[in-house]
N, C-alpha and C positions, 0 to 999 in steps of 0.2 A: 546438833551440840558442837561447839566449838572441838576443835581435834587439839586435845592438849599437848602430843606430842608430834608436833609438824616434824615433816622429814628435814634435817638437816643434809647440805650437799657441800661436799668438799672436794679441793683444787684438786687433792691426792686420788681421787676416784676416777678423772677423766679418763674418757674411751673416746675415741672417734666414732664420727657416727658409722652405721652398719649399710646404710643408704645413701647414697651422692644424690642430688636432684640436677638435672642438665637445662632442661625447661619448663618454665611456668606457665601457663595461658589463666586467666580469670576472666568471669565474667559476672557483673554486678547489675542484677534487676532493682533500682532500690527502692526500698517502702520503708516508711517511718517505722514501723510495727514486725514489718515480714519482706525483709530484705532479701533475697535469692544471689546466691553465692556458687558461682558454676565453679569447680577447675578442674582442671587437667594439666597432671605434671609428668613428667618421664622420670623417672630413677633407674637406677640401677645399682647391681648392691657392690659395697666396697671392700676390694678383695683384700684388704689391709685390717678390717675389721670388721669378720662375718660376725652378723648376730641377726635378734630379732627385727623384724619391720614392725616401727610404733611410729604413730603420727601423734601431736599433742592437740587438744582441742576443751575448747570452757564455753558452755551457755552457747551448745551448736544446736539444733534439730536436724536429725541427718535424714535428708529425704531418699539419697540414693548414693549407691559406690558400685564401684566396677573394677576390674583389675583386666586390660585388653578388652575392653567391650563386654565382659562377662561379668553381670550381678555377682556381689559378695556380701558376705554377712560377719560384718567384724567383730570382735568382742572388746567392749566396752571397757575403761582403766579410769581409775581415779583423776587422770588427766588428760585423756584423750584417747585413743583405740589401739588395737594389734591384729595382724592377722597373718596368715599364712600367703606368701609371695612365690611366685617364681625365681628361681637361681639366676636368670636371665635379666637384662633391663626389659621395663614394663611400662604401660601409661596405667597410672590412677588419676580416675574420673569420680568425683563426689557433685553433689549437691547440697546443700544447707542449710536453713533457714535463720536469720538474726533478726535482734528487733533491737536497732541503732536509737530509737526513741527513750528506754527504759534504760539505756545502759549510761548509767552515772559514775558510774567508775570512770571514766575516759579514758579507759582503754581499747583495742580495738576499734570499732567501727561504731561510731555516735553521732548522734545531732545537737549542735550548739545553733540553740535560737534559730530552727530551721535548714540550716548549715551541715552538711552530712561531711566529715572529719576523722582520720584517724589518730591513734597514738598507738605505733608498736611496740616501740622498745619500753621496755625492755624483752616484754613478752604477750602483748598485746594482737600479736596477730593471730595465736590461737584462739584468740574471739573473733577470728572472722572467717575461720576453715579449719581442716583438718591438715597439717602440715608438721614436719621435723622443725619444730621453731626453735632455734637453737643459731648461735652464729657463725660456726662452721660449716653451715650448710650454703651453700652460695650458688644463684643460678640466674640465667636470665629471663626477666618476666615481660610477658605482651596481656596488656589490660582492657577490656569490653566493658564500657559505663553506659546501663540505661537508663535514662531518665526524663524528665518533662523538664527538667531544672535547664537553665539557661547556659551554666559552666560544668564541665564535667572534666577534672582533672588529675594523671596520675602520674606516677615517675617517668623520665625517659622523655624521649620524643613524640610528637603528637604524628602517628600515621594515617589518622581518616578520622572525620567528622560527619555527620548526616543529623537529621532530624530526629532529636530523641537521644541522640548516642555518641560518644565517642571512642579512640581506641587509641593506646600508648604502646612504646615499645624502650625500654631498656636495654642498651645492648650489653651493658656492663654487668657481670656476677654479681648478685650481693645477697645479702641474706636476708631474714625476714622480715627483721628490725627494721629496716630502713624502707617499706613497701608505703607508698602515703595514698591516699583517694580522698578527694577534695568535691564536692556537689553542691551548689547554691546560685542562689541570685546575686554575684557580683560583678562588677567592675573593676579593670586593671587600670591600672597605670605604668606605662609600659617604655622601655629606651633599648638602647644597642648596646655590647660591648665589644671591640674587637679584639680579637688575642693577640699575642705576640706573634705566632704565626698567620697572622690575617684572616682566621675566621670570624664572620659575624654571629655574636650569638644575642639571641631575644631575649631580653629579661622584664619580666612584671611583677609587680606587686597586687594581689587580689583583694578586694575589700571589701565592705558592704558599701550601699548606697548614702553618700554625704560624707563617706572618709577618704574620698579619693585627695583632697589637699593635704593631707596627713603623709603621703606616701614619698615623696619628693628625698626626703633625710636617708631613707631606708634604701631608695634605689641609690643615691650617692654614695653614700657607704657601701653597697656592694661593688658599684663600681672600682671608688677605691680598693677595697679588698681583693679584689680580680688582679689587680694591677699590681698591686704589694704582693702577692702570693707568686707571680709570674716575676717580679725583681728581686725578691728576696730568695726564695724557695726554688725560682724556677719551675714551680707548679703551673699548668695552662689548663683552662676548665673545657670537657670533654664529650660535652653535650649542646645541641644546638638552640637550647630551653632552660633556662635556667626562671624557675617560679616559686613566689614567696607569699602564702597566703595569712591573713589576720584573722584568728579565732578567739572567738570571747572565751570561751569556758576551753580553757588547757591548764593540766597539770602541772607542767614545766614551761620555760623561759620559750624555748622554740628546739623544732628537731632538725635535721640535718638528712631526713630523707634522700635519696639522690633525685635532683634535678627537681624538686618539689618540696622546699623547705616550711613546715606548717608553725607559724610562731604564733604562742599568744600574742593578742594583738596590743597588751601594754608593751611588748618588745618592739613593735615595729610604726607602730602609730605614733606619731610626732607631728604637733605645732608650735608656733612659739607662745600662743595664749593659753593651750593648753597640758603642755608636757614642760619642764623644767631641764635644766642645762645636765642635770644628773640623768634623766631620763635620756636626751641626746646622746649623752655620751654613752648610757647603757646599751641603746641599740645601737649606736654605731658598732661595738664592743663585741655586741649578740650576733646580728648579722657577719661581721666577719668569723666570728667563732666558729659558727654553722656553715658557712663558706668553706673556710678553711677544713673542715672534716670533710671535703671534697676526695681529699687525697690520705688525711690522717681520721679516718675513720670508716670511710666507704671504698675508696680503691685498695686500702688496705684496712682490714677490719682485726676484731678480735677474735681467736681462738673460742673463748669461751666467755662468760662473763667475769669470773675473779681477773681476766684481763683487760676490766674497762678502765684502769686507768695510763692502759698503752693509747688509747686513741683519744680521752680526754684530757687526762695529764697531757698530754705533746700539746693537742689543740689549745687546750686554756695557754700556754705556756706562749706559744705562736698568736693569740690575740692580744696578750699581755705584749707582745713586743709590738704588735699593730698601733695598739691605742699611746704606748712608748713615742714612737714614729711621729704618729699625728697629733700628739698634745704634749704633754708636758713628762720625759721620762724619772726625773727624778719624783714630781708629785705623784706619778703612776704607782713608783716601786713602795713609796710610801701607802699609797692607798691597799696596795696590797697587801702589806706587812700586817696592816694595823687590821682585815680581813683575815688573815692567817691566824692572827694572834688573839684576834675578840672571839672566833669560831672555831678553827681546826685547834688552838693548842688547847682548848677548852675540852675538845671532844676527847683529844691524847689524853688528857688526863683524868678521864671520869668513864665509866661504865659503859660508853659504845665506843670507847678507842679499840681501834681496827689497824691492821696494816696498809698501807696504798694498795696493796695487792691482796683482799683478807684471805683466808683459807676456807673459810665457809660459809655460809647462811643458810638460813632458811627462805625468805625472801629477798631476791636481789633488787628490787626497788628502793631496801632501805640501805644500800651503800653508792646510794648518788650522795656523795657527801663530800662535806669542804676538803676530806681527806686526801678522799679519790683525785678530786679534783684540783683543788689550792694546792696540798703538798703534793700532789701528781706533777703539778706546773714546777714548783720550787727543784724536785729532784733534775727534772730536766734541764733547770738554769743551774744546777749545780753541775752538771756533766758538762754542760757548755764551758762554765769556768774551767773547769780539771783537764779538757785537753783542749782549750782555745779556740778561736771563732773559726778560723779556717778548716780546722779540724773537724769541727761539728757539723758543716755545712758539707766537708766530704762525707761525713756518715751519714749523712740523711740522705745523701745522692744516692749512696749504695742501699740505703734503707728502701727509697721507693726504687730503684731499679731490681733489686733483690727478694721484694715482697710484692710488688704491684701484683692486685687481684689472691692475695693469702689472707685468709684468718691464722694473724699470727701472736705472738707471745712475749712476753717480758724479755725471755731469754732471746727471741730473734733480734728483740730492740739493742739491748746490750750487746749482741755478738756484732753487730756492725759497729760499734764505736770500738771494741776491741780488735777488729780486723783491721780498724782504720789508724788506730794508732799502735798497732803489733803488742799490746799491752793487756794486763789483766785488770778486770774490773769485777773479780768476782763480790770482792769487800763491798764496792758501792751496792751491790743487788743487796745488800742487810735493810738499806733504804726503803726498796719495796716490801720486804717482810717481816719486820722488825718493827711495832706500834709503839708511841710514844716519843714526847720529845727529846732530845737528847739534851743535857745540861750540862754547860762547863764551866767547869771552877778555876777560876784567873787567878794567880796569887801572883806578885812581882817582888824583886829583889834589885838591889846596887849596890855594886860595891867595886872600888878600883877600876872606876870606869865599863865595869861591864855590867848589861841589863841583862838579866832573866826572866823570860814568861814562861810561867809553868801553868799547863794548860791539863786540865785532870777530868775526863770524860764519863757520863755515866748516863745511862739510859732508865728511868724508872720502869717497875713491872706496870703491867696493864693487865686486864684480863686474859686469861688463859695463857701470860708470854714472862716470863723469869730469865735472870741470870742472860742479859743479852750481852752480845759483841760488839765490842766499838765499831761506830761507823765510819765511812771514810768521810771526812768534814773538809771540806776547801774552806779555809779562812781568811779573810782579806785582812790587814790590817797596815797600818802606818804610826811612825813612831811621831813627835810633835817638840820641839825647842820648847822648854818651860817659862822662859825667859822672853825670847823673842816671838814667842806662838807661832813660827817658822815648822812646816813639815819638814822632817828631814831625810830626803832622798826618797825613791819613788813606791807608791803603795806595792806590799808585797803579798803575795797568794802561798800560804803555805798549805800543804794535805796535812792530817791529821789522821793518822792510821791506829794507833794507840789509846790505848788507855792515859797513859800519861805523856805528855809530851812536850820538851823545856824548850825555847828558843833565846838564842843566847845573839846579843850584839855588844861589842865591843869599843873601847875606842872612845866614851861619850864621856863629855864634859862634865856632865851633869843626869840625874835621872828622867829619863823622857816621858812626855806626857803619853799614854796610848788609846790608840783608836782602833778599835776591834770591831769585828763582822759590818767591815765597809759593804755599803750599799745591801746590808743583810744578807751577803753572800749563801748562807746559810740558815735553814728553819731550827735554830737553837735558841735556847735561854742560857743567858750569862748570867753567870752567879759570881760577882766580885763588888770588892767596897772601894778599891781604886779609881775603879769606872765611875761611880758615884760622886767621887770626890773630886772630880775634873769637868764634872758637868758644867760648869758655867766657864769655865776655859773653854771648853768646844764650841757655847752657844757665841764664844768671842773668835774663835778661828781655826774651826774645824772646818775643810776642805771638801769632807764628803758630802753632800746634802741630807744623804738619809742620817748619818751619825749625827749629824747640826741638830735635826727635828730629833731622831732621839732622844739628845740631852735634854731638849724644850718638855717632851712629853715626860719624862722619867721625871723631872723635877715636879710638873703638874701631880702626876701621879704620887707622888712621895707626900707631895701636899694636900692633895684629898685625902690620901690614907691617914694624915696626923689629924685633918679636922675629924674627918669622921672617927678615930680612935680619942679624940677628947683631947688633942694636944692645939698645938699654934698654928699649924698651917706655914704657908710660905713663906718666907723673910723679902728684906727689901731689894737685893740683888736680884733674887730672880723675877719680880716685877718690873725693875729697870733695865733687865735684858728683853725683859718681853715688852716691854715699849720701846726698845731700839728694834728689833727687829722687825715689830709692826711697820716699823716705819720707815723701813729701808727699801726705797726705789729698786737697789740691785736686786733684789729678789721677786722671785714671779708673784701675783698677789695671791695665786692658788696655794703656793707653797706658804706664806703668811698665815692664810686663812687655817691652814690644817697646822701651824705653830698653833694658834689661836687656840685650838678644840684642845676639850677633853677627852680623856679616855669613859670607856661607856660605863655606867653602876656597875654594871655587869664584872666588865675587867676590873673595877676596884676591890668587887665581891672575891674574886676570884686570886689577884694579888696579896688581900688579908688572908685568904684561906691558903697560901701556898707560903705564906710567912707563920703559919700556925696558930691563927686565930678565927675568930666563928663569925662571919662579918654579918653586920645588922643594915639590913636593906634602907630602914627609915632614914638611920644615922647617915648612911653614904648619901640617901639622895639630898639631906640636909647640909650635907658638906658639897657637893656640886652645885646645889645653887648659893651658898655663901661665897664660895671659891670666884662663881661667876661675879657675884655683886661685888667683891673684892678687887678682881682683875677692872671691872667698870670704873670703881673709884679710882685706883692708881691709873687708869688712862682715858680719867674723865676729861683733860684737858687737850688731849688728841683727839678725841673721841667724833666730835662733830664736825670736824676740818676732813678726818682721812674718810670718813663715810661719805662725805660730799666728791670729795676728791676718786672715790673709787665709783663713782656713778657712772655707767653706758649711755651716749644719748645717741638716737639715730637710728634705725633700723635694727631687729634685734636680729644677733648672728651668733649660734651655737659655737662658736669656733673657740679653739682653747684663750685667745687673749682676752675675749669678754667675758667668759665664765669665767675667767680667774679675778678680773674685778667684782663680777656680781657675786662671787665666793666669799670673797672678803668685805666689801659690800656688808654682806647678808650677816657674815657671822661678828660685825661689827654693831649690827644694827640692833640685836641680841642684848649687846651690852647695854648700847643705848636706852634700851626700852625698860632696864633696872634703875637706871636714872632719872629718865623722863617722864615715865607712867606711862610709855607708850605713846606718846603724839607724835613720835617719829615714826614707829611703826604703822600707826592708823593713818596715816600721810602716804607713805609708800603703800599699804592696801589699795587705798580709794584710789592712786594715780596708776599702780600697776598696769604696766601693755602688755606684761607677762609672765607668764605661771611661774618661775622662777622668781620672781620678787613677790608675787603675791601670795604666795604659799608661804615664803618665808618671811612675810610680814604676818599672815595668820599666825604661825607658829608663836613669833615672838609677842604677840599679841596674848594667846592660851598661854605662855609660859607665865605670864603676869596677873593670869586671873581677869585679863579684861579683853576677852576676845568673843565673847555671847554674841555682840552686834556684828562683827566680822563673819564669824560663823554663819549667821542668818544670812549674811548677802551672799557668802559665798553658795551657798547652797542656790538660794533664788535664781544666780546667773547659770549654777553647773548641772543643774537636777537631771537633766536629760543625758549627761555625759557621762555613760558608765567609768568609767577608766578615771577622769575629774573627782568623780565621789569617792570613790578609793580614797584620794586624798584628804578629804573630807572625813570620812571614817577614822582612818588610819590617826590623822593629827588630833583627833579627841581624846583617843584611847591610850595614845602616845605622849599626851601633853597633860592628862588629869593629873590632878594632886593625889598623893596614894590613896587617901583616903576614900577619895569618890572613882576609882579607878575600876572598879570590877562595876558599881551602879553605873557607871559611864557604856562600858561595856555592853552592859546587858539592856540599857535602855536600847541602844543600837541595836542588838540584835532582834529587837521585836517590833521595829521598822518593817514595814511593807518591803522598801527595797534593798534588804537584809537578804541577800540570794545568798542561800549558805551552800547550795550545791555550786555556785562559781567558786572558783579557789582565790580569785584575785580578791574578790571582796569577802572571802572568810578569812583571808590572810591579812587583810587591813586591818581588821578588827581585833581577831587576836595575836596579829603580831604585834602591833603596838601596844597592846596591852601585856605582854610579854617581854615587851622592849622595857616597858616602863616598871625597870625591876622592884622599887618601892609597890608600889600597888601590885601586882602580881604576886607578891608576897607578903601580902598584909598576913598581920601575926592570930587572924582571926580565921585563916584558911579559905575565904572565898574565893579568892582567885583560884585557888588550886580543883576546888570543888566544879567553878564554873568552865575551868577549861577541861574537865575530866566530862563533864556532861556532857558538852560539844562532841568530844571526841568520840564519845560512845557511837552520838548520834551522826554523826558525819563519815565514821566507820561501816556504817549499813550498808553506805555506799559509796564513797571514796575511802576505799582503804590505805590509798598513799598518800591523800592529803593529811588523814587522821593521825598516820602513821609518823608524818616528816614533822607535824608539828606537837605532836607527844615528845621529842626530845626538847621541850619547854623544862621539862623535870628530872632531866639529866644531872644538873648539880644539887640534888637535894641534898647529898651528904655534905656539904660544906657548911650547910644552917646551923643553926641551934636544935636543940633536941624537940621540943614541942612542933617546930615549921618540919622537921622527919617525921616524926609521926603524925601531921596531917599530911602530907603527900604521901606516905605509905598508904597511909588509909584510900586514899583516892586511887594509887596503882592497884592495890588487891581488889578494890572494887569495878577497876577495868577489867582486869584478869580475871577475876569470878563470872564474866558475862558472857553468856551462853552465843553460839555464833561470832564470836569474834574473827576477825580477817588474823589468818597470817603474819600480814605487815602489821597491824597493831599489837598482836601477840609478842613478835619476837623483840618489838623494840620494847614494850614493857617490860617483859622479862628480863630483859638485858639491866634495863636500866636498875629496876629493882631488885635482883639477884646478886649484881656485884659486890 
């Protein structure tokens, strides 16, 4: 039966481990259904936290156990075992049996198409052997693997290898969640990297036969990441080997296990004919992210899972810096803001809202969220702005020196900044403990040459939190002359620490135009009418690339809302400004592509809801289609020539200059298709020599209901490539007409090649449907029933996957009463299911009961 009241774990209840671990020796005798794991672990009592000896363990068959060589008979508990032990250091030995083949949760040790692999974060190691599976227990690991498979990998450095075995030693103490093992019939593509101190590190990407040609980009990205981390943060790699393995079945994008990073195949394999420009950039960023974890996550880990943002927020910020340096910093900043606003702001505004450092959880896997990762990264960026670049890097040096080898906390992190600047950042700590997106109401006055900006900060109530205190907000702004368009002086960074702040500027001839939150300096919502009135001015004169894009985005959003609510939509000045920007060759083509982009249908629904309205998904869909057609019609005289101008000829390159041109060309192609009936798109599809152009053409054709021939051709060409076919599945559910979306998804799930146990394939179909807002929110509720059916099925095998997809229901309260009733019916049906996982129970309960 389902546990109706699963245990809630609270940050305030943290206690140090009663027993510490010095060394771990593991031996694996691999077998699909009866793998034997022998453990030899050196424990010692923690004098600072005496307590009961208890080990975590799940889905384990205990064969034998002993302490100092003497057999013991432990008592089993709900999550492991406990027994009496000596009051001095001792050796625990155990042998357990596990079944990787039947482990479809993809946690612990499991089989993926004949390859053994592990995923131990957050609490997967307890599925491998009995152990104190918590991040503040750190030890060195020595591992022996026995199998007839040709490749046997684990963490650290290779210390021995023979016929049917290999041994590995990781000299750096680590928590169990960083343990990794891979065994399979694999090939490696290898290279070397020489560190700043002159050590040569062996690099390898391990893949299945046939994928060797798709490894070069990941290897190159790894070398760039290693060099960048040395140059920017002074961090050098610390082992002799760095291995990456591509795995078909993986719940996450990748995992930073010490010296043996395990990657979802979609996040490492790349070639021009099978991967888009976005895939190349994503792989470059993920490789960097996992490598950067070597210091921000591995050498310094988190004390407990409430501190998850300590390693993830910081490492996301570091990979954002890296991508900004490798590509276009303005474009990267805009892309990060789009993600934050579309997903994290929505999370903050709904039933799943939680602080960057949560106060409690039932299932930690449910807190690998955009709030922890992306908002966590924004907090690092704000800190850097507040203290300045020089102090930021001095604080990081102090952090590495002070906490190397530690399991640290957010308090430790903030303390190094306070010590560096000799200041008090206690108010900034509220960003970690208060959920919700701050709103900044802005009003202006101008009299006798004095300009006043009145800023009033509020933070909305969220589940479990009310009456919040003001945040410490770094607000970047500038003033512009309304006549000349010139910027008046330098950009200013204001520290907002009160609920109400007034900024004054005297001696001005006329009321200036205000440019606020430049560079998206803080993750806040600005509430002001004066800024809306100056958007066309900003398009022509703004010197901050983010705010210039913001003006275009805001005009587009308001135009869509106007169309969706029965008003007229954008007027001529908007289209004229758009035409001018898209033809401006001084602007990066990738930036112009972003200018031409529309907010998602979900973004528009959220905006209507926040303004006090009730969004109609079908009307929003029609508005987005209508605006695309209007833009195409208004730009029709320039579209063909500009599309031709942006074509990239010669050998494909995923570097920024070419990807920007393709991004703009394919945005223009989507508009052209609405004028020429898909002629240009069909030509591009037929002639495409890279996946970026091929899939863009397919989407363009599908968007005007002319894609069936191209779909068949695409399938015939790529049916044997699992990753490419995921694009084919997603394209159909994502672009289907609203009335056909659920039927399209259902048909796809009935195909033989729809492997719902593979997270990538499941996400391709369901993610596409959920993103198709008008289709998912069909009036008859078919989308809700369809998703609920699949969540229940998947939950029985892979609770993590089911729980994460269930977030599609988090916005249910913004819709009309009929849709709310339909969704509530499905939420209640899920909660009534026997044997529901903790993961899905927590998510659906939070959504339903908010």
